[in-house]
VOMARDO-720672 format. One record per atom (N, C-alpha, C, CB): x negated, y, z. Coordinates in steps of 0.2 Angstrom, whole numbers, plus 5000, padded with zeros to 4 digits. Glycine has a CB too. Layout:
<sites>
XYZ/...
</sites>
This chain:
<sites>
435355745137/434655775136/434555825142/434655815128/434055865140/433855925145/433655885151/434455965147/433055845150/432855825157/432155805157/433255755159/431855745156/431255725158/431255725166/430755755155/431755705169/431755705176/432155765178/431055715179/432355815174/432755875174/433155885168/432355935176/433755895168/434055885161/434255955158/434655855162/434655955153/434856015149/435456045151/434856005142/435856065146/436356115148/436956115145/436056175148/437356175144/437956175142/438156235138/438456175148/438756265139/439056305133/439156375136/439756285131/439356425131/439356495133/440056525133/438956535128/440356545128/440956595128/441456575132/441156605121/441756625136/442256605141/442956595136/442356665146/443256545138/443856535134/444456525138/443756465129/444856575139/445556565142/445556575149/445756505140/445056575153/445056575160/444956645162/444556525164/445356675166/445356745168/444956755175/446056785169/444556805176/444256815183/444856815188/443856885183/444556795194/445056805200/445256875202/444756765206/444856915200/444956985202/444557025197/444857005209/444757085195/444357125190/443757165194/444757185187/443257125196/442657155199/442257195195/442257095202/442057255197/441557295193/440857265193/441557365196/440557275187/439857245187/439357285192/439657245180/438957245195/438457285199/437957325195/438057235204/437757375197/437357425194/436657385193/437257495198/436257395188/435657365187/435157395192/435457375179/434757355195/434257375199/433657405195/433957325204/433257455198/432757475194/432257425193/432357535198/431757425187/431357375186/430857375192/430957385180/430557315194/430057305199/429457335196/429957225202/428957345200/428257365197/428057305192/427757375203/427857335186/427757285181/427357225182/427557325175/427657165182/427157105182/426757105176/427557045182/426157075177/425657075172/425857045166/425057045175/426057085161/426157055154/425557025151/426457115150/424957055153/424357025150/423957005156/423957075145/423556955155/423056935161/422756995164/422556875159/422656995170/422357055174/421657035176/422857085179/421656985181/421056975184/420656925180/421156935192/420956885176/420656835171/420356785175/420056875168/420056735171/419656675174/418956675171/420056615172/418556645175/417856645172/417756605166/417356605177/417356625161/417256605155/417156525155/416656635151/416756495159/416756425159/417356385161/416156395164/417756415166/418456385167/418856395161/418756415173/418856445158/419256455152/419056405146/419156535148/418456395146/418256345140/418556275143/417356345140/418456255149/418756195152/419456185150/418556185159/419856245151/420556235150/420756235143/420956305153/420456265139/420556265132/420356195129/420156315128/419856165131/419656095129/420156045131/418956085132/420356055137/420856005140/421556005136/421056015147/421756065134/422356075130/422256045123/422556155130/421756065120/421556045113/421555975113/420956075111/421155945117/421155865117/421755835118/420655845123/422255865122/422855825123/423355835117/423255855129/423255895114/423655905107/423455865102/423655985105/422755855101/422555805096/422755735098/421755815096/422655715104/422755645105/423555625105/422555625112/423955675105/424655655105/425055685099/425055695111/424655715094/424955745088/425555795090/425155685083/425455835095/425955885097/425755945093/425855895105/426255975089/426056035085/425756085089/426756055082/426056115094/425756165098/425956165105/426056235095/425556215109/425756225116/425556295118/425256175121/425956325122/425756385125/425756385132/426356445123/425256415136/425156405143/425056475146/424556365145/425256485152/425156535156/424956515163/425756585156/424456545166/424156525173/424156585177/423456505172/424456575183/424356625188/423856605193/425056635192/423456645196/422956635201/422956695206/422356625199/423056685212/423156735217/423756775216/422556785218/424256735213/424956765212/425056805206/425156805218/424456815202/424556855196/424356815190/424056925198/424556835184/424456805178/423656815177/424856835173/423256765176/422556765175/422356745168/422256725180/422756705165/422656675158/423256655155/422156625159/423256675148/423856655144/423556635137/424356705144/423756585134/423456565127/423956515124/422756535128/423856515117/424356475113/423856435108/424856515109/424056375107/423656325103/424056295098/423256265107/423856285092/424156235087/424656275083/424456185090/425156245080/425556265075/426256275078/425656225069/426556335078/427256345080/427756315075/427456425082/427556325069/427956295063/427456255059/428356355059/427656195056/427256155052/427356165045/427456075054/427956185042/428056195035/428556255034/428356135032/428256315032/427556325031/427256335038/427456395026/426556325037/426256325044/426156395047/425556295043/426256405053/426156465056/425956455063/426856505057/425356485065/424956465071/425456495077/424256505071/425356465083/425756485089/425256545092/425856425094/425656595095/425256645098/425656655105/425356715094/425356695109/425656705116/426256745115/425156745121/426456765109/427156795109/427656755106/427056865105/427456685104/427856645102/428356615107/427456585099/428956615106/429556595110/429656525109/430156635109/429856485114/429956415115/430656405118/429456375118/431056365116/431656345120/431356305127/432156295116/431556345133/431256315139/431756275142/431056365143/432356255139/432856205142/432956215149/432556135140/432856165153/433056165160/432656205164/433156095162/432156245162/431856295166/432356345167/431256315163/432856355163/433356405163/433756395170/433856395157/433756335173/434256325178/433956365184/434256245180/433256375185/433056425190/433356495190/432256435189/433556515183/433856585183/434556575184/433656605176/434856525183/435556515185/435656515192/435956455181/435256475196/435256475203/435056545206/434756425206/434656585203/434456655205/435056695204/433856675201/435456695198/435956735197/436556725203/436256715190/436656655205/437056645210/436856675217/437156565212/436156675218/435856695224/435956775224/435156675225/435856805219/435956875219/436656895220/435656905212/437156865218/437856875220/437956865228/438356835216/437556805230/437656805238/437356865241/437256735239/436756885239/436456945242/436957005242/435856965238/437357015236/437757065236/438357055240/438057075228/438457005243/439056985248/439656975244/439157055252/439556945238/440156935234/440356865232/440056965227/439856825235/439856755235/439556715240/439656725228/439756655242/439356615247/439156555244/439756605253/438656525246/438456455243/438856405246/437756435245/439256425251/439756375254/440456385251/439656375261/440556425247/441256435243/441356375240/441256495239/441956345239/442156295236/442256305229/442756265239/442156255224/442356265217/443056275216/442156205213/443456255221/444156265220/444356345220/444556235226/443956385223/444056455223/444156485216/443556495228/443756445212/443656475205/443956425200/442956475203/443956365201/444256315197/444656265201/443656285193/445256285203/445656235207/445856175203/446156265210/445856175197/446056115193/445556055192/446356135187/444956075195/444456025194/444455965199/443756055194/444155905198/444155855202/443855875209/443855795199/444255855215/443955875221/443655945222/443455815223/443955995218/443656065219/443656085226/444056105214/444156065230/444156095237/443656065241/444856085240/443256015239/442755985243/442055995241/442855905243/442056025235/441356035232/441156105233/441356005224/440556115235/440256185236/439856215230/439956195242/439756275230/439256305225/438556275226/439356385225/438456275233/437756245234/437656175231/437656235242/438156135231/438156065229/438056065221/438656025231/438356115218/438356125211/437556135209/438756175208/437256175212/436556195211/436056145213/436356265215/436256105218/435856055221/435855985218/435956045228/436355975213/436555915209/436755855214/435855885206/437155885219/437455835224/438255835224/437155835231/438455865218/439255875218/439655815216/439455935213/439355775212/439655715210/439955725203/440155695215/439955785200/440155785193/439655755188/440255865191/440055715184/439655675179/439255725174/440055635175/438655705173/438155745168/438455735161/437455715169/438655795158/438855785151/438355765146/439255845149/437755775147/437255765142/436655725145/436955835139/436655665147/436155625149/435655595144/436355575154/435855595138/435555575132/434855615131/436055565126/434355575127/433755615125/433755625118/433155575127/434355635115/434455665108/435055705107/434455605103/435155735102/435755775101/436255735097/435555845097/436755725100/437355685097/437755725091/437855655102/437955695087/438355725081/438855775084/438655675077/439255765089/439755815091/439455875094/440155785096/438755865096/438455925099/438055975094/437855905104/438155955088/437855995082/438456045081/437655955076/439056035083/439656085082/439756125088/440256045081/439956185087/440156235092/440556215098/440356305090/440456235104/440956215109/440956285114/440656155114/441256275119/441256325124/441156295131/441956365124/440956335136/440856305143/441456285146/440556355147/442056315144/442656295147/442956225144/443156345147/442656215138/442856145135/442456095139/442756145127/441856115140/441456065144/441756055151/440656085144/441856105154/442156095161/442756055161/442256165164/443256075156/443856045156/443755965155/444256065150/443355945151/443255875150/442855835155/442855865143/442255865157/441855825162/442055845169/441155845160/442355905170/442455925177/443155895180/442556005177/443555865176/444155825178/444055755178/444755845173/443455725177/443355655177/443255635185/442755635173/443455575186/443255555193/442555565195/443355475194/442355575201/441655595203/441255525202/441655625209/440655535201/440155485201/439955465209/439455505198/440155505214/440055485221/440355545225/439255485222/440455535231/440755585235/440355645236/440855555242/440555705236/440155765236/439655765242/440655825237/439055775241/438555775246/438255705248/438855815252/438455655245/438255585247/437755555242/438855545247/437555595237/437055565233/436755625229/437255505228/436155615226/435855655221/435855635214/435155675223/436155665209/436155645202/436155705198/436755595200/435655705194/435555765190/436155775185/434855765186/436355835185/437055855181/437055925178/437655845186/436955925172/437055985168/437756015169/436955975160/438255975170/438956005171/438956045177/439355945172/438656035182/438656075188/438456145187/438256045194/437856145182/437656215180/438056255176/436956205177/438456215171/438956255167/439456285172/439256215162/439656245177/440156275181/439956335185/440356215186/439256325187/438956385191/438956445187/438256355194/438656445181/438656505177/439356535175/438256485170/439756495175/440456525174/440756555180/441056465172/440556535186/440656565192/440356635192/440456525199/439756635190/439356705190/439756745185/438656695187/440056725180/440456765175/441056795179/440656735169/441456745183/442056765186/441956815191/442356705188/441356805195/441256855201/440956915199/440856815206/440556915193/440256985192/440657015186/439456965189/441056985183/441457025178/441057035171/441657085180/440456995171/440057005165/439956935162/439357035167/439756935155/439556875152/438856855155/439456885144/438856795155/438256765160/437556785158/438256685159/437456785151/436756815149/436656885150/436756795141/437256925149/437156995151/437057005158/437857025148/437256965163/437156965170/436356955170/437556915173/436156905167/435456885168/434956935165/435256825164/435156965160/434857025157/434757085161/435157045150/435357105164/435357165169/435057155175/436057185170/435157095178/434957085185/434257055186/435357045188/433957015181/433356975181/432856995176/433556905182/433056985170/432556985164/432357055163/432856965157/432757105163/432557175162/432157205168/433057225161/432357195174/431857215180/431157185180/432257195186/431157115177/430557085177/430157095170/430557005178/430457135166/430057155159/430057095155/429457175161/430557045156/430556985151/431057015146/430856925155/430857055142/431257095137/431457055130/430957155135/431057005129/431056965123/431456905123/430356955120/431656885129/432056815130/432656815126/432256805137/432756765122/433356755118/433856705121/433156725111/434456715119/435056665122/435156615117/435656715124/434956555117/435056505112/435856475113/434656455114/436156495118/436856475119/437256505113/437056485125/437056575112/437456605107/437156615100/437656675109/436456605100/436056605094/435656545093/435556675094/435956485092/435556425091/434956425087/436056375089/435056455081/434556445076/433956485078/434856475068/433356455077/432656485079/432656555075/432056435077/432356605078/432156665075/431456665073/432256725080/431356715068/430556705066/430056705071/430456765062/430156735077/429656735082/429656675087/429856795087/430056625085/430156565089/429756505086/430856545090/429556465090/429356395088/429856355085/428956365093/429756305081/430256255079/430156195083/430156245071/430656165085/430656105089/430556045084/431256095094/430155995086/430055935082/430155875086/429355935078/430355815083/430355755085/430155695081/431055735088/430055635083/429855585078/430355525080/429155565079/430455485075/430855425076/430255365077/431355405070/430255335083/429755285084/429055315083/429855215080/428755285078/428055305077/427955345070/427555255077/428555365068/428655405061/428355475062/429355405059/428355505056/428155575056/428555625060/428055595049/428255685062/428655735065/429155765060/428155795068/429755775062/430255805058/430655855063/430755755055/430855915060/431255965064/431855925067/431456025059/431955945074/432455915078/433155945076/432255925086/433655915077/434355945076/434355995081/434855885077/434856045079/434956105084/435656095087/434856175079/435656105093/436356095097/436756165095/436256095105/437356145094/437856205092/437956255097/438556175090/438256315095/438356365099/438756345106/438856425096/438556365111/438856345118/438556295122/439556335116/438256245119/438056185122/437556195128/437856135118/437156255127/436556265131/436756315137/435956295128/437356335137/437556385142/437456365149/438356395141/437056405153/437056395160/436456355162/437656375163/436256305158/435856255160/435156255156/436156185161/435156275150/434556265146/434556325140/434556195143/434856385141/434956425135/434356475134/435556475137/433856475138/433356525137/432856505132/433056545144/432656555128/432056545123/431556595125/432256555116/430956575127/430556625130/429856605129/430656635138/429356655131/428656635130/428356615137/428256705128/427856585137/427556555143/427356615148/426856515141/427156675145/427156735149/427756755153/426856785146/428256755149/428956765152/429056725159/429556755147/428956655158/429056615164/428556635169/429056545161/427956645167/427456665173/427656725176/426856675170/427956775173/428156835176/428756825182/428456885171/429156775180/429656755185/429256715191/430156705181/428756675189/428456645195/428056695199/427856595192/427856755196/427556805200/428056835205/427356865196/428656845202/429256875206/429456825212/429856885202/429356755211/429456715216/428956715222/429556645213/428356715220/427756715224/427756775229/427156705220/427956835226/427956895230/428656925229/427456955228/429156895232/429856905231/430056985229/430256885237/430256995223/430357055220/431157075219/430057065214/431457015217/432257025216/432556985221/432357005209/432456925222/432656885228/432356905234/432556815226/432856895239/432556905246/432156845248/433056925251/431656855253/431356795256/431856735258/430956805261/432456755260/432956705262/433256665256/433456745267/433256705251/433556675245/433056635242/433756725239/432356645242/431856605239/431756545243/431156645239/431856555250/431856495254/432456445253/431856515261/433056475251/433656435250/433556395243/434256475249/433156425238/433056395232/432556345232/432756445227/432056345237/431456305237/431456255243/430856345237/432056245246/432056205252/432456145250/432456235258/432156085251/432556025248/433156015252/432155965250/433755995247/434355985250/434355925254/434855985245/434855915258/435055855262/435655825260/434955875270/435655765260/436355725259/436755725266/436255655256/437255695265/437755685271/437355645277/438455655269/436955595274/436655545279/435955575282/436455485275/435855645280/435255675282/434655665278/435055655288/434655625273/434055615268/433955675263/434155545264/433355685262/433155745258/433155715251/432455765259/433355765246/433455745239/432855765235/434055795236/432355805238/431855835234/431955885229/431555775231/432555915230/432855965225/433156025229/433355935220/432956085228/433256135231/433856165227/432856195233/433756225225/434256255221/433956285214/434656315224/433956235209/433556255203/432856235203/433656315201/432556205208/431856195209/431856115212/431556245214/431356075209/431156015213/430656045218/430855965208/430656015224/430156025230/429855965232/430556065235/429155965232/428755905235/428155935238/428655855228/427855885241/427155895243/426755845240/427055895251/426155865237/425755815233/425055825237/425655835226/424955765241/424355765245/424255825249/423655755240/424755845253/424755905258/424855965254/423955905261/424955975248/425056035244/425756045242/424556035238/426056095245/426756115243/426856135235/427056175247/427256105232/427456115225/428156125223/427156065220/428256185220/428956195217/428856185210/429256265219/429356155207/429256135199/429956115196/428756075198/429956125190/430456105186/430156085179/431056145186/430556045175/430356035168/430956045164/430055955167/430856045158/431456065153/431356015147/431456145151/431855985145/431955945139/432455975134/432055865140/432256005128/432756025124/432755995117/432756105123/433056015112/433055985105/432456005102/433656015101/431955955103/431255965100/430756005105/431356015094/430956015111/430456055115/430456015122/430756135117/429856015125/429655995132/429256055136/429355925132/429456065142/429156115146/429056105153/429556185145/428556135156/428456125163/428256185167/427856075164/428556195172/428356255177/428156235184/428956305177/427556235186/427356215193/427156275196/426856155193/427356285203/427156335207/426856305213/427656385208/426256325215/425956305221/425856365226/425156275220/426456375230/426456445234/425956455239/427156445237/425756395242/425156405247/424456425244/425156345251/424456415237/423856425233/423856485229/423656365229/424456515228/424556575224/424456555217/424056625226/424556485215/424356465208/425056445205/423856415208/425156455198/425656425195/425356405188/426256475194/425656355185/425456325178/426156325174/425056255179/426156355169/426656355164/426456325157/426956415163/426856265155/426656235149/427256235145/426256165150/427256255138/427856245134/427556215127/428156315132/427856165125/427656125119/428356115114/427356055121/428156105108/428756105103/428756035100/428656155097/428755985104/428955915102/429255875108/428355875099/429755835106/430155795110/429855725111/430855795108/429255715107/429055645106/428355625109/428955635098/428155665114/427555645118/427555675125/426955675114/427155645129/427155675136/426555725136/427055615140/426455765131/425855805131/425955865136/425755845123/426555885137/426755945141/426555925149/427555965141/426655855151/426455845157/425755825158/426955775160/425455795153/424755785153/424355855153/424555745147/424555905150/424255965150/424355995157/424456015145/424955985160/425056015166/424555985172/425756015168/424555915171/424155875176/423355895175/424155805174/423155905169/422455925168/422255995170/422255915160/422756035169/422656105172/422656105179/423156155169/423056065182/423056065189/422456045192/423656015191/422155985189/421555955191/420956015191/421355895187/421056055186/420456105185/420556155190/420456135177/421156185191/421256245195/421356235202/421956275192/421556175204/421656165212/421156125215/422356125212/420856155221/420356115225/420756055228/420056165230/420455995227/420755935230/420855945237/420355875228/421355915240/421555915247/421755845249/422155965249/421655825255/421955765258/421555705255/422655755256/421955655253/421655595250/421355605243/422055535250/421655655239/421355665233/420655685233/421755715229/420455725238/419755745239/419355685241/419755805244/419555645245/419255585247/419155535241/419555545252/419655535237/419655485231/419055505226/420255485227/419055575225/418555605220/417855585224/418655685219/417755595230/417155585233/416855515233/417155595241/417355465234/417255395233/417055375226/417855345235/417455405221/417255395214/416555415212/417755425210/416355475215/415655505214/415155455217/415655575217/415355425223/414755385225/414755315221/414955355233/415255295219/415155235214/414855245208/415855205213/414955315205/414655325199/413855325200/414855405196/413655345206/412955355207/412655295211/412755415211/413055235211/412855175214/412755175222/412155165211/413055225225/412955235232/413655235235/412555295234/414055175236/414755175238/414655195246/415155105237/415155235248/415255245255/415655185258/415555315257/415255135261/415555075264/415955085270/415055025265/415855145273/416155155279/416955165278/415855215283/417055185271/417755205269/418155145267/417755255263/417855085266/418155035263/418254975268/417755015258/418754935267/418854875272/418354825271/419654845271/418354775275/417854725274/417954685267/417854675280/418554675266/418754645259/418454675253/419454635259/418554735253/418254775247/417554785247/418654845247/417254785253/416554795253/416254725251/416254805261/416554675252/416354605250/416354605242/416754545253/416954635240/417054635232/416454675229/417754665230/416254725232/415754775230/415054735231/415754845233/414954685228/414254655228/413754695224/414254575226/413154675224/412654715220/412754715213/411954685221/413054665210/413154665203/413754715201/413354595201/414254705205/414854755204/414654825205/415454735209/414254845210/414054915211/413554935205/413754915217/413154885203/412754905197/413154915191/412254855196/413654875190/414154885184/414554955184/414654825184/414754975190/415055035191/414655095189/415355045198/414055095192/413555145191/413355145184/412855135196/413155095181/412955085174/413455115169/412755015172/414055105170/414655125165/414955185167/415155065165/414955205173/415255265175/414855325176/415555255181/414255315178/413755365179/413655415173/413155335181/413455375167/413355425161/413955465159/413155385156/414555455161/415155495160/415055565163/415755455162/414755575168/414655635171/415355655175/414655695166/415355715178/415855735182/416555735179/415755805185/417055705182/417755705178/417955775177/418255665183/418255785171/418655845169/419355845171/418555845162/419555785173/420255775175/420255725180/420755755168/420655735185/420755685191/421455695194/420055695196/421955665192/422655675195/422955615197/423055715189/423355625202/423755575205/424455565200/423955585212/424455505198/425055485193/425655465197/424855435188/425555425202/426155395206/425955365212/426655345202/426355355217/426255325223/426855275224/426155375230/426655225228/427155165229/426955135236/427255115223/427455095239/427255055245/427154985242/427755065251/426654945245/426654875243/426154845248/426354865236/426354785251/425954745255/425754785262/425454725252/426254835264/426154875270/425654925269/425854825275/425454935262/424954995261/425255035256/424254965258/424955095255/425055145250/424655135244/424955215253/424955125238/424655115232/424655185228/425055065228/424055205226/423955265223/423655255216/423555315227/423955275211/423755275204/423455335202/424255235199/422855345200/422555405197/422355395190/421955425201/422455455186/422155455179/421555505180/422755485174/420955475177/420355505177/420055515170/419855465181/419855575168/419555585162/418855605163/419855625157/418355575160/417655595161/417255565155/417355565167/416855615152/416455595146/416855575141/415955545148/417455595140/417855585134/418255515135/417455575128/418155485141/418455415142/419055435147/417955365146/419655395146/420155405150/420255335154/420855415146/420255345161/420255295165/420855285170/419555295169/421055235172/421455225178/421055205184/422055165176/421355235189/420955215196/421555195200/420655275200/421555135202/422055105207/421755085214/422255035204/422155125219/421855125225/422455095230/421655195227/422255065235/422655045240/422355065247/422754965241/422755105251/422555125257/422955105263/422555205257/422655075268/422955045274/423255095278/422454995277/423655085283/423955135287/423355165292/424455105292/422855125293/422255165297/421755205293/421855105300/421955205286/421555255282/421055215278/421255305286/420855155280/420355115276/420655105269/420155055280/420155105264/420355095257/420155015256/419855135252/420754985254/420754915253/420554895246/421354875255/420654945241/420554935234/420355005231/421154905230/419854995226/419755055223/419455035216/419155095226/419955015211/419754985205/419855035199/420154915204/419255035195/419255075189/419255035183/418655125189/419755055178/419755015172/419955065166/420254955172/419855045160/420055085155/420855095155/419855055148/421055155154/421855175154/422155135148/421955245154/422755115150/423155075145/423455135140/423755035148/423355135134/423755185130/424455195131/423555175123/424755255131/425455265131/425655265139/425855215128/
</sites>
């Protein structure tokens, strides 16, 4: 579990392994100038109405109990809001103070903890695991950097998307490390990328060994308190939801929502243990956009794609996925926990971040909401802007034939153009226009967009030739699911 492209985590209490040396805990740094606990600059009322409508529509369409969002603009929290029910029985509305299990969003904080020790001069990203755990498989060949970049080769201990029966019982991080860290590697260190919660359990235990502090205490002292993230809870030591927390839900096939099983003590250590509000995660995003705790060099290390031994990029830094979407840099991670799905996207060149937390494991609402908020907040760039322009032209019966190939211009005969205008024009300007995926086919780039306009959800399938000409621009009703 712990994924949706990014997986969950591991265990907590230290069992039987002693620090290499009795290192004194570093003094807590003074708090940074307080990040905006409440929205400061705000968003225009029409934009807020558009955001609220997008979230509410997604929750209704997916039967998702609740969502909590936080939005940064110009690097500061501009809007935070919660929707729906944090608990279904008895019903309790979600508020901005409701905490959600953020699952693998926690990995950003584990990576940051390691980088703080690097800044202290007490650790190096190129230290081998063997310095701390010499008994593990190939420990003398695997580095801390490879643990955090998912290129170590250690097998993921929790790839499943459900909580298995053994995981409802308590464990320790060292028990996980002893079982999965001594298995044969899935591949040679640095030769492949494979998401692994096991690496983050090991990394968090290394933080404990070097700092001389329990891992969550180190997070509290060095990251959470300085950023005024005072209400974050540790689900590795306190698995049961507190009254201030949302309850996680899941459904079997198309059945009703039911409370999700809870992972036992220790299973979330280092990779998925944080229970937080959307505002908490947004404060962290603020601290990355205007580095407050980490140095610019540490932020660069976290947000630069790792390279494999053959030189290929993995698309993952240290606790962050790194990509460019139509020319726009994006740092992101998602989290999948027991009954929770979350997304954190940062657009550093735009000063924008979008945090979405939901309390069901049974829908893609968290990604749909994030996509829709992206479409509302981000000015289209590159071909995304061109796609919107071409869509608008077809809505109004005036296709820009200079953008299309001869083949597609022939396809756009008078009847086809009239059908596009007659059916798309009344829908009005799209409220959602996002790129779902790209692929190569027939020597061209295939781009699939999701468009929502006038309450209709549409798919837009585009083929672009290497010379930039558009060979296909087909609109059809989106296939449910």
